[in-house]
MOPAC internal coordinates of N, CA, C and O (Angstrom, degrees):
PM7 1SCF
backbone

  N    0.0000 0     0.00 0     0.00 0    0    0    0
  C    1.4392 1     0.00 0     0.00 0    1    0    0
  C    1.5262 1   108.26 1     0.00 0    2    1    0
  O    1.2310 1   121.53 1   -50.33 1    3    2    1
  N    1.3142 1   114.68 1   129.67 1    3    2    1
  C    1.4573 1   119.66 1  -177.78 1    5    3    2
  C    1.5248 1   110.84 1   -86.78 1    6    5    3
  O    1.2310 1   121.10 1   -19.46 1    7    6    5
  N    1.3186 1   115.49 1   160.54 1    7    6    5
  C    1.4630 1   121.45 1  -175.42 1    9    7    6
  C    1.5254 1   111.59 1   -63.96 1   10    9    7
  O    1.2310 1   119.98 1   145.71 1   11   10    9
  N    1.3304 1   117.64 1   -34.29 1   11   10    9
  C    1.4639 1   120.13 1   178.61 1   13   11   10
  C    1.5242 1   111.47 1   -66.28 1   14   13   11
  O    1.2310 1   120.50 1   144.13 1   15   14   13
  N    1.3202 1   116.64 1   -35.87 1   15   14   13
  C    1.4626 1   120.58 1   176.60 1   17   15   14
  C    1.5277 1   110.56 1   -65.96 1   18   17   15
  O    1.2310 1   120.55 1   140.92 1   19   18   17
  N    1.3119 1   116.55 1   -39.08 1   19   18   17
  C    1.4652 1   120.96 1  -179.41 1   21   19   18
  C    1.5315 1   109.87 1   -67.56 1   22   21   19
  O    1.2310 1   120.31 1   139.75 1   23   22   21
  N    1.3102 1   117.02 1   -40.25 1   23   22   21
  C    1.4668 1   120.45 1  -179.26 1   25   23   22
  C    1.5218 1   112.50 1   -64.45 1   26   25   23
  O    1.2310 1   120.10 1   158.19 1   27   26   25
  N    1.3204 1   117.42 1   -21.81 1   27   26   25
  C    1.4615 1   121.09 1   179.32 1   29   27   26
  C    1.5290 1   112.01 1   -77.00 1   30   29   27
  O    1.2310 1   119.79 1   163.22 1   31   30   29
  N    1.3283 1   118.01 1   -16.78 1   31   30   29
  C    1.4587 1   121.81 1  -178.88 1   33   31   30
  C    1.5199 1   111.10 1   -79.08 1   34   33   31
  O    1.2310 1   121.36 1   -20.70 1   35   34   33
  N    1.3314 1   115.00 1   159.30 1   35   34   33
  C    1.4607 1   119.89 1   173.54 1   37   35   34
  C    1.5289 1   108.56 1   -77.12 1   38   37   35
  O    1.2310 1   120.91 1   -15.43 1   39   38   37
  N    1.3111 1   115.87 1   164.57 1   39   38   37
  C    1.4640 1   120.52 1  -178.75 1   41   39   38
  C    1.5287 1   110.87 1   -62.59 1   42   41   39
  O    1.2310 1   120.50 1   141.85 1   43   42   41
  N    1.3220 1   116.64 1   -38.15 1   43   42   41
  C    1.4660 1   120.00 1  -179.81 1   45   43   42
  C    1.5319 1   110.90 1   -66.50 1   46   45   43
  O    1.2310 1   120.26 1   139.64 1   47   46   45
  N    1.3221 1   117.11 1   -40.36 1   47   46   45
  C    1.4658 1   120.91 1   178.25 1   49   47   46
  C    1.5295 1   110.49 1   -65.05 1   50   49   47
  O    1.2310 1   120.24 1   141.51 1   51   50   49
  N    1.3142 1   117.15 1   -38.49 1   51   50   49
  C    1.4730 1   120.42 1   177.86 1   53   51   50
  C    1.5174 1   110.13 1   -64.09 1   54   53   51
  O    1.2310 1   120.27 1   138.26 1   55   54   53
  N    1.3211 1   117.10 1   -41.74 1   55   54   53
  C    1.4737 1   120.10 1   178.85 1   57   55   54
  C    1.5268 1   111.10 1   -62.64 1   58   57   55
  O    1.2310 1   120.35 1   138.88 1   59   58   57
  N    1.3353 1   116.94 1   -41.12 1   59   58   57
  C    1.4657 1   120.16 1   178.50 1   61   59   58
  C    1.5194 1   110.83 1   -63.16 1   62   61   59
  O    1.2310 1   120.42 1   137.78 1   63   62   61
  N    1.3201 1   116.81 1   -42.22 1   63   62   61
  C    1.4585 1   119.90 1   179.33 1   65   63   62
  C    1.5188 1   111.22 1   -68.57 1   66   65   63
  O    1.2310 1   120.04 1   147.21 1   67   66   65
  N    1.3199 1   117.54 1   -32.79 1   67   66   65
  C    1.4621 1   121.07 1   177.86 1   69   67   66
  C    1.5294 1   110.33 1   -66.38 1   70   69   67
  O    1.2310 1   120.43 1   137.71 1   71   70   69
  N    1.3174 1   116.78 1   -42.29 1   71   70   69
  C    1.4622 1   120.27 1   177.06 1   73   71   70
  C    1.5284 1   109.95 1   -62.45 1   74   73   71
  O    1.2310 1   120.49 1   137.18 1   75   74   73
  N    1.3282 1   116.68 1   -42.82 1   75   74   73
  C    1.4664 1   120.55 1   178.93 1   77   75   74
  C    1.5242 1   111.29 1   -64.15 1   78   77   75
  O    1.2310 1   120.02 1   139.69 1   79   78   77
  N    1.3268 1   117.56 1   -40.31 1   79   78   77
  C    1.4582 1   121.10 1   179.51 1   81   79   78
  C    1.5289 1   110.72 1   -66.20 1   82   81   79
  O    1.2310 1   120.22 1   139.08 1   83   82   81
  N    1.3077 1   117.19 1   -40.92 1   83   82   81
  C    1.4681 1   120.07 1   178.32 1   85   83   82
  C    1.5271 1   111.06 1   -65.40 1   86   85   83
  O    1.2310 1   120.55 1   141.55 1   87   86   85
  N    1.3366 1   116.56 1   -38.45 1   87   86   85
  C    1.4565 1   120.82 1   177.93 1   89   87   86
  C    1.5345 1   109.80 1   -65.48 1   90   89   87
  O    1.2310 1   120.50 1   137.14 1   91   90   89
  N    1.3219 1   116.66 1   -42.86 1   91   90   89
  C    1.4608 1   120.88 1   178.65 1   93   91   90
  C    1.5268 1   110.95 1   -63.38 1   94   93   91
  O    1.2310 1   120.37 1   139.58 1   95   94   93
  N    1.3350 1   116.89 1   -40.42 1   95   94   93
  C    1.4628 1   121.05 1   177.69 1   97   95   94
  C    1.5260 1   110.87 1   -60.95 1   98   97   95
  O    1.2310 1   120.70 1   137.21 1   99   98   97
  N    1.3249 1   116.27 1   -42.79 1   99   98   97
  C    1.4593 1   120.44 1   179.79 1  101   99   98
  C    1.5343 1   110.52 1   -63.64 1  102  101   99
  O    1.2310 1   120.69 1   137.00 1  103  102  101
  N    1.3319 1   116.28 1   -43.00 1  103  102  101
  C    1.4639 1   119.99 1   179.23 1  105  103  102
  C    1.5283 1   111.23 1   -63.75 1  106  105  103
  O    1.2310 1   120.29 1   140.54 1  107  106  105
  N    1.3216 1   117.05 1   -39.46 1  107  106  105
  C    1.4621 1   120.17 1   177.99 1  109  107  106
  C    1.5254 1   111.43 1   -64.99 1  110  109  107
  O    1.2310 1   120.51 1   142.09 1  111  110  109
  N    1.3260 1   116.63 1   -37.91 1  111  110  109
  C    1.4656 1   119.58 1   178.01 1  113  111  110
  C    1.5186 1   110.95 1   -64.47 1  114  113  111
  O    1.2310 1   120.32 1   139.94 1  115  114  113
  N    1.3473 1   116.99 1   -40.06 1  115  114  113
  C    1.4635 1   119.84 1   177.62 1  117  115  114
  C    1.5209 1   111.10 1   -65.14 1  118  117  115
  O    1.2310 1   120.56 1   138.62 1  119  118  117
  N    1.3375 1   116.54 1   -41.38 1  119  118  117
  C    1.4647 1   119.79 1   177.85 1  121  119  118
  C    1.5225 1   110.91 1   -63.26 1  122  121  119
  O    1.2310 1   120.35 1   141.35 1  123  122  121
  N    1.3192 1   116.94 1   -38.65 1  123  122  121
  C    1.4606 1   120.63 1   178.24 1  125  123  122
  C    1.5324 1   110.48 1   -63.94 1  126  125  123
  O    1.2310 1   120.84 1   137.83 1  127  126  125
  N    1.3129 1   116.01 1   -42.17 1  127  126  125
  C    1.4599 1   120.35 1  -178.47 1  129  127  126
  C    1.5280 1   111.90 1   -67.09 1  130  129  127
  O    1.2310 1   120.34 1   149.09 1  131  130  129
  N    1.3251 1   116.96 1   -30.91 1  131  130  129
  C    1.4631 1   120.22 1  -178.83 1  133  131  130
  C    1.5231 1   112.34 1   -97.66 1  134  133  131
  O    1.2310 1   120.48 1  -168.64 1  135  134  133
  N    1.3329 1   116.69 1    11.36 1  135  134  133
  C    1.4687 1   123.35 1   177.57 1  137  135  134
  C    1.5281 1   113.00 1    62.08 1  138  137  135
  O    1.2310 1   119.96 1  -148.82 1  139  138  137
  N    1.3416 1   117.69 1    31.18 1  139  138  137
  C    1.4599 1   121.69 1   178.79 1  141  139  138
  C    1.5197 1   112.27 1  -105.42 1  142  141  139
  O    1.2310 1   119.99 1   174.81 1  143  142  141
  N    1.3107 1   117.63 1    -5.19 1  143  142  141
  C    1.4609 1   121.33 1  -177.16 1  145  143  142
  C    1.5250 1   109.24 1   -78.87 1  146  145  143
  O    1.2310 1   121.24 1   -55.81 1  147  146  145
  N    1.3388 1   115.23 1   124.19 1  147  146  145
  C    1.4602 1   120.39 1  -177.61 1  149  147  146
  C    1.5243 1   110.33 1   -86.05 1  150  149  147
  O    1.2310 1   120.44 1   130.66 1  151  150  149
  N    1.3184 1   116.76 1   -49.34 1  151  150  149
  C    1.4598 1   121.29 1  -177.42 1  153  151  150
  C    1.5266 1   109.24 1  -109.70 1  154  153  151
  O    1.2310 1   120.26 1   -77.84 1  155  154  153
  N    1.3183 1   117.11 1   102.16 1  155  154  153
  C    1.4645 1   120.71 1  -176.98 1  157  155  154
  C    1.5269 1   113.04 1   -71.20 1  158  157  155
  O    1.2310 1   119.19 1   167.27 1  159  158  157
  N    1.3397 1   119.16 1   -12.73 1  159  158  157
  C    1.4661 1   122.01 1   179.22 1  161  159  158
  C    1.5314 1   112.13 1   -75.79 1  162  161  159
  O    1.2310 1   120.01 1   173.43 1  163  162  161
  N    1.3176 1   117.59 1    -6.57 1  163  162  161
  C    1.4561 1   120.54 1   177.20 1  165  163  162
  C    1.5273 1   111.21 1   -68.77 1  166  165  163
  O    1.2310 1   120.17 1   147.73 1  167  166  165
  N    1.3031 1   117.29 1   -32.27 1  167  166  165
  C    1.4567 1   121.02 1  -176.10 1  169  167  166
  C    1.5281 1   111.60 1   -62.30 1  170  169  167
  O    1.2310 1   118.49 1   127.52 1  171  170  169
  N    1.3378 1   120.47 1   -52.48 1  171  170  169
  C    1.4699 1   118.79 1   177.98 1  173  171  170
  C    1.5253 1   113.18 1   -63.66 1  174  173  171
  O    1.2310 1   120.07 1   148.26 1  175  174  173
  N    1.3282 1   117.48 1   -31.74 1  175  174  173
  C    1.4640 1   120.31 1   179.47 1  177  175  174
  C    1.5260 1   111.09 1   -65.53 1  178  177  175
  O    1.2310 1   120.47 1   138.46 1  179  178  177
  N    1.3258 1   116.70 1   -41.54 1  179  178  177
  C    1.4635 1   120.74 1   179.58 1  181  179  178
  C    1.5257 1   110.32 1   -69.93 1  182  181  179
  O    1.2310 1   120.47 1   141.54 1  183  182  181
  N    1.3338 1   116.71 1   -38.46 1  183  182  181
  C    1.4631 1   120.17 1   177.49 1  185  183  182
  C    1.5269 1   110.68 1   -62.70 1  186  185  183
  O    1.2310 1   120.68 1   139.71 1  187  186  185
  N    1.3191 1   116.30 1   -40.29 1  187  186  185
  C    1.4621 1   121.16 1   179.63 1  189  187  186
  C    1.5229 1   111.22 1   -66.40 1  190  189  187
  O    1.2310 1   120.65 1   140.18 1  191  190  189
  N    1.3285 1   116.37 1   -39.82 1  191  190  189
  C    1.4645 1   120.83 1   178.04 1  193  191  190
  C    1.5305 1   110.04 1   -62.68 1  194  193  191
  O    1.2310 1   120.42 1   135.46 1  195  194  193
  N    1.3217 1   116.80 1   -44.54 1  195  194  193
  C    1.4628 1   120.89 1   179.80 1  197  195  194
  C    1.5297 1   110.51 1   -63.97 1  198  197  195
  O    1.2310 1   120.23 1   141.52 1  199  198  197
  N    1.3160 1   117.16 1   -38.48 1  199  198  197
  C    1.4636 1   120.92 1   179.32 1  201  199  198
  C    1.5235 1   110.88 1   -65.38 1  202  201  199
  O    1.2310 1   120.54 1   140.48 1  203  202  201
  N    1.3249 1   116.57 1   -39.52 1  203  202  201
  C    1.4672 1   119.79 1   177.76 1  205  203  202
  C    1.5269 1   110.94 1   -64.09 1  206  205  203
  O    1.2310 1   120.77 1   137.97 1  207  206  205
  N    1.3179 1   116.14 1   -42.03 1  207  206  205
  C    1.4674 1   119.76 1   179.13 1  209  207  206
  C    1.5325 1   110.52 1   -63.09 1  210  209  207
  O    1.2310 1   120.45 1   136.53 1  211  210  209
  N    1.3182 1   116.75 1   -43.47 1  211  210  209
  C    1.4648 1   120.84 1   179.70 1  213  211  210
  C    1.5247 1   110.90 1   -65.22 1  214  213  211
  O    1.2310 1   120.38 1   144.20 1  215  214  213
  N    1.3231 1   116.88 1   -35.80 1  215  214  213
  C    1.4637 1   120.98 1   179.67 1  217  215  214
  C    1.5185 1   110.86 1   -63.96 1  218  217  215
  O    1.2310 1   120.51 1   135.44 1  219  218  217
  N    1.3239 1   116.63 1   -44.56 1  219  218  217
  C    1.4631 1   119.66 1  -179.36 1  221  219  218
  C    1.5269 1   110.45 1   -66.44 1  222  221  219
  O    1.2310 1   120.16 1   140.13 1  223  222  221
  N    1.3242 1   117.30 1   -39.87 1  223  222  221
  C    1.4709 1   119.44 1   177.05 1  225  223  222
  C    1.5250 1   110.97 1   -62.42 1  226  225  223
  O    1.2310 1   120.40 1   138.80 1  227  226  225
  N    1.3070 1   116.85 1   -41.20 1  227  226  225
  C    1.4728 1   120.79 1   179.93 1  229  227  226
  C    1.5269 1   110.57 1   -67.50 1  230  229  227
  O    1.2310 1   120.07 1   140.75 1  231  230  229
  N    1.3142 1   117.48 1   -39.25 1  231  230  229
  C    1.4728 1   120.62 1   176.99 1  233  231  230
  C    1.5197 1   110.05 1   -59.35 1  234  233  231
  O    1.2310 1   120.63 1   136.90 1  235  234  233
  N    1.3062 1   116.40 1   -43.10 1  235  234  233
  C    1.4713 1   120.05 1  -179.69 1  237  235  234
  C    1.5196 1   111.03 1   -67.32 1  238  237  235
  O    1.2310 1   120.11 1   143.48 1  239  238  237
  N    1.3178 1   117.39 1   -36.52 1  239  238  237
  C    1.4593 1   120.90 1   178.64 1  241  239  238
  C    1.5232 1   110.24 1   -63.95 1  242  241  239
  O    1.2310 1   120.67 1   138.26 1  243  242  241
  N    1.3152 1   116.33 1   -41.74 1  243  242  241
  C    1.4677 1   120.72 1  -177.94 1  245  243  242
  C    1.5232 1   112.22 1   -84.54 1  246  245  243
  O    1.2310 1   120.16 1   169.12 1  247  246  245
  N    1.3212 1   117.29 1   -10.88 1  247  246  245
  C    1.4636 1   120.37 1  -179.88 1  249  247  246
  C    1.5046 1   112.95 1    73.80 1  250  249  247
  O    1.2310 1   120.18 1  -149.00 1  251  250  249
  N    1.3099 1   117.27 1    31.00 1  251  250  249
  C    1.4641 1   120.84 1  -178.21 1  253  251  250
  C    1.5147 1   111.13 1   -75.44 1  254  253  251
  O    1.2310 1   120.05 1   139.65 1  255  254  253
  N    1.3087 1   117.50 1   -40.35 1  255  254  253
  C    1.4692 1   120.58 1  -178.62 1  257  255  254
  C    1.4843 1   111.41 1  -121.17 1  258  257  255
  O    1.2310 1   120.10 1   180.00 1  259  258  257

């Protein structure tokens, strides 16, 4: 998901997606720990998605965009 797509969402929708991304990250970490994770590149992708969501929320809080 690109940053422009995220900026088009409402703040509530971004928060819901952030919660989902954090939950997915936690599940991937558990799969990694139990040796069930097939594609280890999913972890950085989910972390990056969560960071983008947090960035847009912070921009809105500060009134940058």
